C-alpha positions in Angstrom: -0.2 0.2 0.0 2.8 2.3 1.0 4.3 2.0 -2.9 1.1 3.1 -4.4 0.7 6.4 -2.0 4.6 7.1 -3.1 3.8 6.3 -6.8 0.7 8.5 -6.8 2.3 11.2 -4.7 5.4 11.5 -7.4 2.6 11.5 -10.1 1.0 14.5 -8.6 4.3 16.1 -8.3 4.6 16.0 -11.9 1.2 17.1 -12.6 1.7 20.1 -10.7 5.2 20.8 -12.2 3.3 20.6 -15.7 0.5 22.7 -14.8 2.7 25.1 -13.2 4.2 25.8 -16.5 1.1 26.5 -17.8 0.1 28.7 -15.2 3.0 30.8 -15.4 2.9 30.9 -19.1 -1.0 32.2 -18.6 0.4 35.1 -16.2 2.8 36.2 -18.2 1.8 39.6 -20.3 1.9 39.9 -23.7 5.1 41.7 -24.2 6.9 38.9 -22.0 5.3 36.1 -24.2 6.7 37.7 -27.4 10.2 38.6 -25.9 10.1 34.7 -24.8 9.2 33.2 -28.1 11.4 36.1 -30.1 14.5 35.0 -28.0 13.9 31.1 -28.5 13.7 31.7 -32.3 17.0 33.4 -32.1 18.9 30.9 -30.0 17.5 28.1 -32.5 18.5 30.3 -35.6 22.2 30.7 -34.1 22.0 26.8 -33.2 21.1 26.1 -36.8 24.1 28.6 -38.1 26.9 26.9 -35.9 25.4 23.6 -36.7 25.6 24.2 -40.6 29.3 25.6 -40.6 31.7 24.0 -42.5 34.5 22.9 -40.6 38.1 22.3 -42.5 40.8 21.1 -40.5 44.3 22.9 -41.4 47.6 21.3 -41.0 51.2 22.0 -42.5 54.7 20.5 -41.3 57.8 22.0 -41.5 60.7 20.3 -43.5 64.7 20.9 -44.0 65.9 22.6 -47.1 65.7 25.4 -49.2 62.4 26.3 -51.5 61.1 22.8 -50.9 57.5 22.1 -51.1 55.6 18.8 -50.8 52.0 19.0 -51.6 49.4 16.7 -50.1 45.9 17.2 -52.5 42.8 16.8 -50.6 39.5 18.3 -50.5 38.5 17.2 -47.1 41.1 19.6 -45.4 43.2 22.8 -46.1 46.5 20.4 -45.8 49.3 22.7 -47.2 51.9 20.0 -46.9 55.6 20.0 -46.4 57.0 23.5 -46.5 60.4 24.8 -45.8 61.5 27.5 -44.2 60.6 30.8 -46.3 58.1 29.4 -48.6 54.5 29.6 -49.4 51.2 27.5 -50.3 48.3 28.4 -51.4 44.8 26.4 -51.3 41.4 27.7 -52.6 38.0 26.8 -51.5 34.9 27.4 -53.6 31.7 28.3 -51.8 28.5 28.3 -53.5 25.2 29.7 -52.6 22.3 27.9 -54.0 19.7 29.9 -52.4 17.2 32.5 -53.7 18.8 35.0 -50.7 21.9 36.7 -49.9 24.4 34.9 -47.7 26.7 36.8 -45.1 30.1 34.8 -45.0 32.0 34.6 -41.9 35.7 32.6 -41.4 37.7 32.3 -38.3 40.9 30.4 -38.0 42.1 28.9 -34.9 44.9 26.9 -33.7 48.6 27.2 -34.3 48.1 27.4 -37.8 46.5 30.5 -37.5 49.8 32.4 -37.1 50.9 31.8 -40.3 47.6 31.7 -42.5 46.1 34.5 -44.2 42.7 34.3 -45.6 42.1 36.9 -48.7 38.4 37.3 -47.6 37.3 36.6 -44.3 33.9 38.3 -44.4 31.6 39.2 -47.3 28.2 39.1 -48.8 27.2 36.1 -51.1 24.9 37.0 -53.8 22.2 34.4 -54.6 22.9 31.6 -56.8 26.7 32.7 -56.8 29.7 31.1 -56.2 33.2 32.7 -54.5 36.6 31.4 -54.6 38.6 32.0 -51.5 42.6 32.1 -51.3 44.2 30.9 -47.9 48.0 31.2 -47.8 50.4 29.9 -45.4 53.9 31.4 -45.4 56.6 29.6 -43.3 58.7 32.0 -41.2 62.6 31.4 -41.1 61.8 31.4 -37.2 59.5 27.7 -37.6 61.3 24.8 -35.9 61.8 22.3 -38.6 60.2 19.1 -38.1 57.1 20.3 -36.2 53.4 20.3 -37.7 51.1 23.3 -37.2 47.7 22.1 -36.9 44.4 24.4 -36.5 40.7 24.7 -37.9 38.6 27.1 -40.2 35.0 27.5 -39.7 33.1 28.9 -42.6 29.8 30.1 -41.3 26.9 30.9 -43.8 24.4 33.4 -42.4 21.1 34.1 -44.3 20.5 37.5 -44.5 16.8 37.8 -45.3 17.5 40.3 -48.3 19.1 42.4 -46.0 
């Protein structure tokens, strides 16, 4: 009999908790409801933008020698291969906007490679049904340590502008 009473009390608490939310929603003013809904939409939109971001692994390896470059072609990462001191490598990524609205493109680089990498166009607006090519350039300075690897990531965010 005690078990039935315990279960019954637990169910009552669950019902009260659910009805408490309904009651507090009913007690909110129209402005409070509007702000709550607007904030929820903004959070969901930001979640979508972050989830939809293209994430590229970036890496370069320092080798000995003068003017030596070893290329490692891949379309899954920004792999600059092997570079000797004082050399440069360039990778290109093509971005396509297949939607009917303009997109704002924003790119951020993190990690140790970000000190060596230059992105030719970090922030720009991409018109509807258009493409853009972005160049990523890595210069290996004379101060780099031979046989070390510089890694990082590039995040490419595509934010719909809704015609703004």
